[in-house]
C-alpha positions as CSV (number, residue, x, y, z in Angstrom):
1,M,0.0,-0.1,0.0
2,N,1.2,3.5,-1.0
3,R,2.4,5.0,2.4
4,R,0.7,8.4,1.4
5,I,-2.6,6.6,0.8
6,G,-2.3,4.7,4.0
7,R,-1.6,7.9,5.9
8,L,-4.8,9.4,4.2
9,T,-6.9,6.2,4.9
10,T,-5.9,6.5,8.6
11,S,-6.6,10.1,8.5
12,L,-10.1,9.6,7.3
13,L,-10.6,6.7,9.5
14,T,-9.6,8.8,12.5
15,L,-12.0,11.7,11.3
16,A,-14.8,9.3,10.6
17,S,-14.4,7.9,14.3
18,C,-14.3,11.4,15.6
19,L,-17.5,12.3,13.8
20,F,-19.2,9.2,14.7
21,L,-18.5,9.8,18.3
22,A,-19.7,13.3,17.9
23,G,-22.8,12.1,16.4
24,C,-23.5,9.7,19.3
25,L,-22.9,12.4,21.9
26,K,-25.2,14.8,20.0
27,R,-27.8,12.0,19.6
28,E,-28.3,11.6,23.4
29,S,-32.1,12.2,23.7
30,V,-33.8,14.7,25.9
31,V,-35.2,11.8,27.8
32,V,-31.8,10.1,28.4
33,Q,-30.4,13.3,29.7
34,G,-33.2,13.9,31.7
35,N,-33.2,10.6,33.3
36,R,-29.5,11.6,34.4
37,E,-30.3,15.0,35.7
38,Q,-33.8,14.4,37.0
39,V,-35.5,16.5,34.6
40,L,-39.0,15.2,33.6
41,H,-40.4,16.2,30.2
42,R,-44.3,16.1,29.9
43,G,-46.6,16.9,27.4
44,I,-49.7,18.9,28.5
45,G,-51.9,19.0,25.2
46,Y,-52.3,22.9,25.0
47,E,-51.0,26.1,25.5
48,V,-52.1,27.6,28.9
49,T,-53.0,31.4,29.1
50,E,-53.2,31.6,33.0
51,L,-51.3,30.5,35.9
52,D,-53.3,32.3,38.6
53,P,-55.0,29.5,40.9
54,H,-58.0,31.7,41.3
55,L,-58.7,31.9,37.5
56,V,-57.7,28.5,35.9
57,V,-60.3,26.2,34.6
58,G,-58.4,23.7,32.6
59,I,-56.5,20.3,33.2
60,A,-53.0,21.5,32.0
61,E,-53.2,24.7,34.2
62,G,-54.1,22.5,37.3
63,D,-51.2,20.0,36.5
64,I,-48.7,22.8,36.6
65,L,-50.2,24.7,39.7
66,R,-50.0,21.5,41.9
67,A,-46.3,21.7,41.2
68,L,-46.0,25.4,42.1
69,F,-48.4,25.8,45.1
70,E,-49.6,23.6,48.0
71,G,-52.8,23.9,49.8
72,L,-53.7,22.8,53.6
73,V,-53.6,19.4,52.4
74,T,-52.1,17.6,49.4
75,E,-52.6,13.9,48.1
76,D,-51.3,10.4,48.5
77,P,-49.5,9.4,45.3
78,V,-51.1,6.0,45.0
79,D,-54.8,6.7,45.8
80,L,-55.0,10.6,46.2
81,H,-56.4,10.3,49.7
82,P,-55.8,13.6,51.7
83,V,-52.5,13.9,53.5
84,P,-50.9,16.9,55.3
85,G,-49.5,19.8,53.4
86,V,-49.1,23.2,54.7
87,A,-51.3,22.0,57.7
88,E,-49.5,19.4,59.5
89,R,-52.6,18.3,61.3
90,W,-56.2,19.2,61.9
91,E,-59.4,18.5,63.9
92,I,-62.9,18.1,63.0
93,S,-65.9,19.0,65.1
94,P,-68.2,16.2,66.1
95,D,-70.8,17.6,63.9
96,G,-68.5,17.9,60.8
97,I,-68.9,21.5,60.5
98,A,-65.8,23.0,61.8
99,Y,-62.4,22.2,60.7
100,T,-59.2,23.7,62.6
101,F,-55.9,23.3,60.7
102,H,-52.5,23.9,62.3
103,L,-50.0,25.1,59.9
104,R,-46.3,24.2,59.9
105,T,-43.8,26.5,61.4
106,D,-41.6,25.9,58.3
107,A,-44.1,26.4,55.6
108,V,-42.8,29.7,53.8
109,W,-43.3,31.3,50.4
110,S,-40.6,30.9,47.9
111,D,-39.0,34.4,48.7
112,G,-38.8,33.2,52.4
113,T,-41.8,35.0,53.8
114,P,-43.7,32.9,56.2
115,L,-46.9,31.5,55.1
116,T,-49.7,32.1,57.7
117,A,-53.4,31.4,58.4
118,R,-54.1,35.0,57.4
119,D,-52.8,34.4,53.6
120,F,-55.3,31.5,53.4
121,V,-58.2,34.0,54.7
122,G,-57.1,36.7,52.2
123,S,-56.9,34.3,49.3
124,F,-60.4,33.0,50.0
125,R,-61.7,36.5,50.1
126,R,-60.1,37.4,46.8
127,I,-61.6,34.3,44.9
128,L,-65.0,35.2,46.4
129,T,-64.7,38.9,45.5
130,P,-67.4,39.3,42.5
131,T,-65.1,41.6,40.7
132,L,-62.6,38.9,40.1
133,G,-65.1,36.8,38.0
134,A,-63.6,33.4,39.2
135,E,-65.6,30.6,37.5
136,Y,-64.5,28.3,40.3
137,A,-65.7,30.6,43.1
138,S,-68.6,28.5,43.8
139,M,-66.4,25.6,45.1
140,L,-66.2,27.7,48.1
141,Y,-69.8,28.1,48.7
142,I,-69.4,25.1,51.1
143,L,-68.1,27.8,53.6
144,Q,-70.7,29.3,55.7
145,G,-71.5,32.6,54.2
146,A,-69.2,32.3,51.2
147,E,-72.2,32.4,48.6
148,A,-73.9,35.5,50.1
149,F,-70.4,37.3,49.9
150,H,-69.8,36.0,46.3
151,K,-73.2,37.2,45.1
152,G,-73.1,40.6,46.9
153,A,-75.6,40.0,49.5
154,T,-73.0,41.0,52.1
155,T,-69.9,43.0,52.0
156,D,-68.8,41.7,55.5
157,F,-66.2,38.9,55.0
158,A,-66.3,38.4,58.6
159,Q,-69.6,36.5,57.9
160,V,-67.7,34.1,56.0
161,G,-66.5,30.8,57.7
162,A,-62.9,31.3,57.2
163,M,-61.0,32.7,60.4
164,A,-57.4,33.1,61.3
165,V,-57.4,32.1,65.0
166,D,-53.6,33.1,64.9
167,D,-50.7,33.0,62.5
168,R,-50.5,29.1,62.5
169,T,-54.1,28.3,63.2
170,L,-57.1,28.4,60.6
171,R,-60.6,27.5,61.2
172,L,-63.1,26.9,58.5
173,T,-66.9,26.4,59.1
174,L,-68.9,24.7,56.7
175,E,-72.7,25.2,55.6
176,H,-73.3,21.6,56.0
177,P,-71.1,18.3,56.6
178,A,-69.2,17.0,53.6
179,P,-67.1,13.9,53.8
180,Y,-65.3,14.9,50.7
181,F,-64.2,18.4,52.0
182,L,-60.5,17.6,52.7
183,S,-60.4,16.4,49.1
184,L,-61.7,19.7,47.9
185,L,-58.8,21.5,49.4
186,V,-56.3,20.3,46.8
187,N,-58.1,22.1,43.9
188,P,-56.6,25.3,42.6
189,P,-59.4,27.6,44.1
190,W,-58.4,26.7,47.7
191,L,-54.6,27.3,46.9
192,P,-53.1,30.3,48.9
193,V,-52.0,33.2,46.7
194,P,-49.3,35.9,47.7
195,L,-51.4,38.9,48.1
196,P,-48.7,41.5,48.7
197,V,-47.0,40.3,45.4
198,I,-50.1,40.3,43.4
199,E,-50.8,44.0,44.6
200,K,-47.5,45.1,43.2
201,S,-48.6,44.1,39.7
202,G,-51.9,45.7,39.9
203,P,-55.3,45.4,41.5
204,I,-55.5,42.2,43.4
205,H,-59.4,41.7,42.7
206,E,-59.4,42.1,38.8
207,R,-58.3,40.2,35.9
208,G,-55.1,40.9,33.9
209,N,-52.8,41.1,36.7
210,G,-49.4,39.9,35.5
211,W,-48.1,38.6,38.8
212,T,-47.6,35.1,37.4
213,R,-44.8,36.0,35.0
214,P,-41.4,34.0,36.1
215,E,-39.8,37.3,37.2
216,R,-42.6,38.0,39.7
217,I,-44.3,35.2,40.8
218,V,-44.1,33.8,44.4
219,S,-45.3,30.5,45.1
220,N,-45.2,27.9,48.1
221,G,-45.0,24.4,46.3
222,P,-42.2,21.9,45.7
223,F,-41.3,23.8,42.6
224,Q,-40.8,27.4,41.4
225,L,-41.6,28.9,37.9
226,K,-38.3,29.5,36.0
227,K,-39.6,29.9,32.4
228,W,-42.8,30.6,30.5
229,A,-42.1,30.7,26.8
230,Q,-45.5,31.1,25.0
231,N,-46.2,28.0,22.8
232,Q,-43.0,26.4,23.7
233,V,-42.2,25.2,27.2
234,I,-43.0,26.0,30.9
235,V,-40.2,25.2,33.2
236,V,-40.4,24.7,36.9
237,E,-37.3,23.9,39.1
238,K,-37.2,22.3,42.6
239,S,-37.5,25.0,45.3
240,P,-35.0,24.8,48.2
241,R,-37.5,26.5,50.5
242,Y,-40.3,24.1,50.2
243,W,-40.9,22.5,53.8
244,D,-40.6,19.1,52.4
245,A,-37.7,19.6,49.8
246,A,-35.9,16.5,51.0
247,T,-38.6,14.4,49.6
248,V,-38.6,15.9,46.0
249,R,-36.3,14.0,43.9
250,L,-36.9,15.8,40.6
251,N,-34.8,18.9,39.9
252,A,-37.0,20.2,37.3
253,I,-40.0,19.5,35.1
254,H,-40.5,20.9,31.5
255,F,-44.1,21.1,30.5
256,Y,-44.7,21.2,26.6
257,P,-48.0,22.7,25.0
258,V,-48.6,20.4,22.0
259,E,-52.1,20.6,20.6
260,S,-51.5,18.0,18.1
261,V,-51.6,14.6,19.4
262,D,-49.6,13.3,16.3
263,A,-46.8,15.7,16.8
264,E,-46.8,15.1,20.5
265,E,-46.5,11.1,19.7
266,R,-43.6,11.9,17.4
267,M,-41.9,13.7,20.1
268,F,-42.2,10.9,22.4
269,R,-40.9,8.5,19.8
270,A,-38.0,10.8,19.1
271,G,-37.0,10.7,22.9
272,Q,-38.2,14.4,23.7
273,L,-40.8,13.5,26.2
274,H,-41.1,11.1,29.1
275,V,-44.9,11.4,29.5
276,T,-47.5,12.4,26.8
277,D,-50.9,13.8,27.5
278,S,-52.6,11.5,25.1
279,V,-52.0,9.0,22.2
280,P,-53.4,9.3,18.6
281,I,-56.5,7.1,18.4
282,A,-55.1,5.3,15.3
283,K,-52.0,4.3,17.1
284,I,-53.3,2.7,20.3
285,E,-53.6,-0.8,19.0
286,T,-50.1,-0.5,17.3
287,Y,-48.4,0.4,20.6
288,R,-50.5,-2.4,22.5
289,R,-49.2,-4.8,20.1
290,D,-45.5,-3.7,19.5
291,A,-44.7,-1.6,22.5
292,P,-47.1,-2.4,25.3
293,E,-44.5,-1.2,28.0
294,L,-44.8,2.4,26.6
295,I,-48.6,2.7,26.6
296,R,-50.7,3.1,29.6
297,S,-54.7,3.0,29.7
298,D,-55.8,4.1,33.2
299,A,-59.4,4.2,34.6
300,Y,-60.2,7.8,34.6
301,L,-63.2,9.9,36.1
302,N,-63.8,11.9,33.2
303,T,-66.9,12.4,30.6
304,Y,-66.5,13.5,26.8
305,F,-69.6,15.6,25.9
306,Y,-71.0,18.5,23.8
307,R,-72.5,21.5,25.2
308,F,-75.3,23.4,23.7
309,N,-75.7,27.2,23.8
310,T,-79.6,27.1,24.9
311,R,-79.6,31.0,24.4
312,R,-79.6,30.6,20.7
313,P,-82.0,29.1,18.4
314,P,-82.4,26.3,17.2
315,Y,-81.0,25.1,20.6
316,T,-83.6,27.0,22.5
317,D,-86.0,24.4,21.2
318,L,-85.8,21.1,23.7
319,R,-87.1,18.9,21.0
320,V,-84.0,19.9,18.7
321,R,-81.6,19.2,21.7
322,R,-83.1,16.0,22.4
323,A,-83.2,14.8,18.8
324,L,-79.4,15.6,18.6
325,A,-78.7,13.8,21.7
326,L,-80.8,10.7,20.7
327,G,-79.0,10.8,17.3
328,I,-75.8,9.5,18.2
329,D,-74.5,5.9,18.4
330,R,-72.3,6.2,21.3
331,E,-71.6,2.2,21.2
332,A,-70.4,2.7,17.5
333,I,-68.1,5.6,18.6
334,V,-66.4,3.6,21.3
335,R,-66.2,0.3,19.3
336,K,-65.2,1.7,15.9
337,V,-63.4,4.9,16.5
338,L,-61.8,5.0,20.1
339,H,-60.2,1.6,20.6
340,G,-59.2,2.8,24.0
341,G,-61.4,0.9,26.5
342,E,-63.6,3.9,26.9
343,R,-67.5,3.5,27.7
344,P,-70.5,4.7,26.0
345,A,-72.1,7.7,28.2
346,H,-75.7,7.4,28.5
347,A,-75.6,9.7,31.6
348,F,-73.2,12.4,32.7
349,T,-71.9,11.0,35.7
350,P,-69.6,8.2,35.1
351,P,-71.2,5.0,36.7
352,G,-69.9,3.9,40.1
353,T,-68.7,7.1,41.0
354,A,-68.3,6.8,44.9
355,G,-71.2,4.1,44.6
356,Y,-73.6,6.3,42.5
357,T,-74.9,5.3,39.1
358,A,-77.5,7.4,37.3
359,T,-81.0,5.7,36.8
360,A,-81.9,8.1,34.0
361,Q,-80.3,7.4,30.5
362,I,-80.1,8.9,27.1
363,P,-80.2,6.1,24.6
364,S,-79.2,6.0,20.9
365,D,-82.4,6.1,19.1
366,F,-82.5,7.6,15.6
367,E,-86.2,6.9,15.1
368,A,-87.2,8.9,18.1
369,A,-84.8,11.6,17.1
370,R,-86.4,12.0,13.5
371,A,-89.7,12.1,15.1
372,L,-88.6,14.8,17.6
373,L,-87.2,17.0,14.5
374,E,-90.5,16.6,12.7
375,E,-92.5,17.6,15.7
376,A,-90.2,20.8,15.9
377,G,-91.0,21.5,12.1
378,Y,-87.7,20.1,10.6
379,E,-88.8,16.9,9.2
380,G,-85.8,15.1,7.6
381,G,-83.6,18.0,8.7
382,K,-85.4,20.5,6.3
383,G,-85.5,24.1,7.5
384,L,-82.9,23.6,10.0
385,P,-79.9,25.9,9.6
386,V,-76.4,24.4,9.3
387,L,-75.3,23.8,12.9
388,E,-71.7,24.6,13.9
389,L,-69.6,22.2,16.1
390,L,-66.7,24.1,17.7
391,Y,-63.9,21.9,19.1
392,N,-60.3,22.7,20.3
393,T,-57.6,21.7,17.8
394,S,-56.8,17.9,18.3
395,E,-56.8,14.9,15.6
396,N,-58.7,12.9,18.1
397,H,-61.5,15.4,18.7
398,R,-61.6,15.9,14.8
399,L,-62.3,12.1,14.3
400,I,-65.2,12.0,17.0
401,A,-66.6,15.4,15.5
402,E,-66.5,13.8,12.0
403,T,-68.2,10.7,13.2
404,V,-71.0,12.6,14.8
405,Q,-71.3,14.9,11.9
406,E,-71.7,11.9,9.5
407,M,-74.3,10.2,11.8
408,W,-76.6,13.4,12.2
409,R,-76.4,13.9,8.3
410,R,-77.1,10.4,7.4
411,E,-79.7,9.6,10.2
412,L,-81.4,13.1,10.6
413,G,-80.8,15.0,7.6
414,V,-78.9,17.8,9.7
415,D,-75.9,19.5,7.9
416,V,-73.1,20.5,10.5
417,R,-70.1,22.6,9.9
418,L,-67.0,21.5,11.9
419,V,-64.9,24.5,13.4
420,N,-61.6,23.8,15.3
421,Q,-59.6,26.8,17.1
422,E,-56.9,26.8,19.8
423,N,-57.6,26.1,23.1
424,K,-57.2,29.7,24.4
425,V,-59.6,30.7,21.7
426,I,-61.9,28.2,22.7
427,L,-62.0,29.4,26.3
428,A,-62.5,33.0,25.4
429,A,-65.6,31.7,23.2
430,R,-66.9,29.6,26.0
431,R,-66.8,32.5,28.5
432,A,-68.4,34.8,26.1
433,G,-71.0,32.3,25.1
434,D,-69.9,32.6,21.4
435,F,-70.6,29.1,20.2
436,Q,-73.5,26.8,19.1
437,I,-72.4,23.4,20.0
438,L,-69.0,23.2,21.9
439,R,-66.9,20.1,22.7
440,S,-66.1,19.7,26.3
441,N,-65.0,17.3,28.9
442,W,-65.1,17.3,32.7
443,I,-62.7,15.5,35.2
444,G,-63.9,15.2,38.6
445,D,-62.2,17.4,41.1
446,Y,-62.8,14.9,43.9
447,I,-64.4,11.4,43.9
448,D,-68.2,12.0,44.4
449,P,-71.1,12.4,42.0
450,A,-71.4,16.1,43.2
451,T,-68.4,17.1,41.2
452,F,-70.0,16.3,38.1
453,L,-73.7,17.6,38.6
454,E,-72.7,20.8,40.3
455,I,-71.4,22.3,37.3
456,F,-74.8,22.8,35.8
457,R,-76.4,24.6,38.8
458,S,-77.9,27.8,37.5
459,D,-75.2,29.9,39.4
460,S,-72.2,27.8,38.4
461,G,-69.5,29.5,36.6
462,N,-68.7,26.3,34.8
463,N,-72.2,25.9,33.4
464,Y,-71.8,28.0,30.1
465,T,-75.1,26.5,28.5
466,G,-77.4,29.1,29.6
467,W,-79.7,26.3,30.8
468,A,-81.1,26.7,34.4
469,S,-83.6,24.7,36.4
470,A,-84.9,25.5,39.7
471,D,-85.9,21.9,40.3
472,Y,-82.4,20.8,39.4
473,D,-80.8,23.3,42.0
474,A,-83.2,22.4,44.7
475,A,-82.2,18.6,44.3
476,L,-78.6,19.4,44.5
477,F,-79.2,21.6,47.5
478,A,-81.0,18.9,49.3
479,A,-78.4,16.3,48.3
480,A,-75.6,18.5,49.9
481,R,-77.4,18.4,53.2
482,T,-78.3,14.7,53.5
483,A,-76.1,12.4,55.3
484,D,-77.7,9.1,54.3
485,S,-76.0,7.7,51.4
486,A,-78.8,6.1,49.7
487,A,-81.1,9.1,50.0
488,R,-78.4,11.5,48.9
489,H,-77.7,9.3,45.7
490,G,-81.7,9.4,45.2
491,L,-81.4,13.1,45.1
492,F,-78.5,13.0,42.8
493,Q,-80.6,10.6,40.4
494,A,-83.5,13.2,40.6
495,A,-81.2,15.9,39.4
496,E,-79.5,13.8,36.7
497,S,-83.0,12.9,35.3
498,I,-83.8,16.5,35.0
499,L,-80.6,17.4,33.4
500,L,-80.7,14.3,30.8
501,E,-84.4,15.2,30.0
502,A,-83.4,19.0,29.4
503,A,-80.7,18.0,27.3
504,P,-78.5,21.1,27.6
505,I,-75.6,18.6,27.0
506,I,-75.0,15.6,25.0
507,P,-72.8,12.9,27.1
508,I,-70.8,10.8,24.5
509,Y,-68.4,8.6,26.3
510,H,-66.6,8.0,29.6
511,F,-62.8,8.2,29.3
512,T,-60.1,5.8,29.8
513,H,-56.8,7.8,29.9
514,N,-54.6,6.5,27.0
515,F,-51.1,8.0,27.0
516,L,-47.5,7.1,26.6
517,K,-45.0,7.0,29.4
518,Q,-41.2,6.1,29.4
519,P,-40.3,3.2,31.7
520,S,-37.7,5.3,33.4
521,V,-40.8,7.3,35.0
522,Q,-41.2,6.2,38.5
523,G,-43.9,6.9,41.3
524,W,-46.6,7.6,38.4
525,H,-49.5,5.6,39.7
526,P,-52.9,5.2,38.1
527,T,-55.2,7.3,39.6
528,L,-58.9,8.0,39.0
529,L,-58.6,11.9,38.6
530,D,-55.1,11.5,36.7
531,R,-53.2,13.4,39.3
532,H,-49.5,12.5,40.1
533,P,-48.0,14.5,43.2
534,Y,-44.5,15.5,41.6
535,K,-42.9,15.5,44.9
536,H,-43.1,11.6,44.7
537,V,-42.1,11.2,41.1
538,W,-38.5,10.4,40.0
539,L,-36.5,9.2,37.0
540,E,-34.3,6.1,36.8
541,E,-31.7,5.6,34.2
542,K,-32.7,2.7,31.9
């Protein structure tokens, strides 16, 4: 061999080896690096627009807030039963009305300021102040006098059952006993907020205050907000001042807003995500066959449904709403479209929720649907304007919407226009009542039928349909004050019967949560509410 050629060959081989090694180093995935550095990368499904605990209404926002803030109690990672949070212990009066919480001496805000009982009282006053317009304020109506204060019947907050006995003692007095009350307290409306910090950014009782930006926010949870790049990523890092920092094993969490489930799945395959928000319907069976260790199908207390805007014709007509509700073959959607273990929803509350199952049902009955349309003056769909179904951008939502669209066209002669928009646009349209039919889903805030049925009370900030019924409200009012389980369930069944008969909504299916998870993610237990306390999650190098 020519020596010069030999040297050239050797040089080329050396260069190739260097390039190969460099390529290997470059190819280390985000997930592999995250495993080594204890940085979790999670898809959250859509771009969040708000991180104020008193103003959020979405699932993704709640997931992030549970990393940033902590309430009086938190949740066990396995079954979500309430465990001590900011409150290290509490007592409950024999009649179940008064709860006395004793706060930790080492509970502080992320800026080192002590967290006191007065912070909680001030936070509750803020969310109940009418000018804030908090959709979830009604969750606090369980406190004595809270509803009257929120509705402006009184301006004296001393009449509300929230009192700071001293800096470390908080007493909450309820309107009625509620066995699920402690579970309520983990939800964002009950989280403390730093009022002095909020006040520096603007009025504390008005929307639009920019206090939750990374450079301003002060929180009290296991993590702190470090970065919020719109439509890119939200980064939280471990807080050294959190009272239980020794338990927290993750150093950071990166939340990615990816509205396209196909794009999210590609990110997962490319090693950019540890956990996805969902999985494309078309790929569920493929993962189950080829990579069962990567796909999870967990029971989930969640109902997929459509809302009507009952203030707009033709949805002001009960017969039209009922016809559309009857004109959906839920079994076919579950069997032919979803493939994920979901159940057809013939009622709104998932069956078996804390032992409760609705007795009333909405069947799939095309013949009855056609008869109702004819009775309403729209025989064969003639004369009915083109309906508009609005859904947030997602391939999965589109598949379901197209299936419903075709059922209504084929069976009822009804034309439907499908409109998809980003989630933040959907939220604005929902608040403004700017929709006809709106794709929705509802996850329980706690494991009880009340968490589903309360949202359609006439005064609920989460109703959005324009529908109201005094009899429905009365049944729920009585159920809240009934201790006997059987009698309480009977009142819920009466309320749900009224709801289904009036049809301001169309239940379609009860969820199974299908998502992708890397084997390196530990401490991620299946829970009915799909909540996973991040202080108990960690990563193992695989």
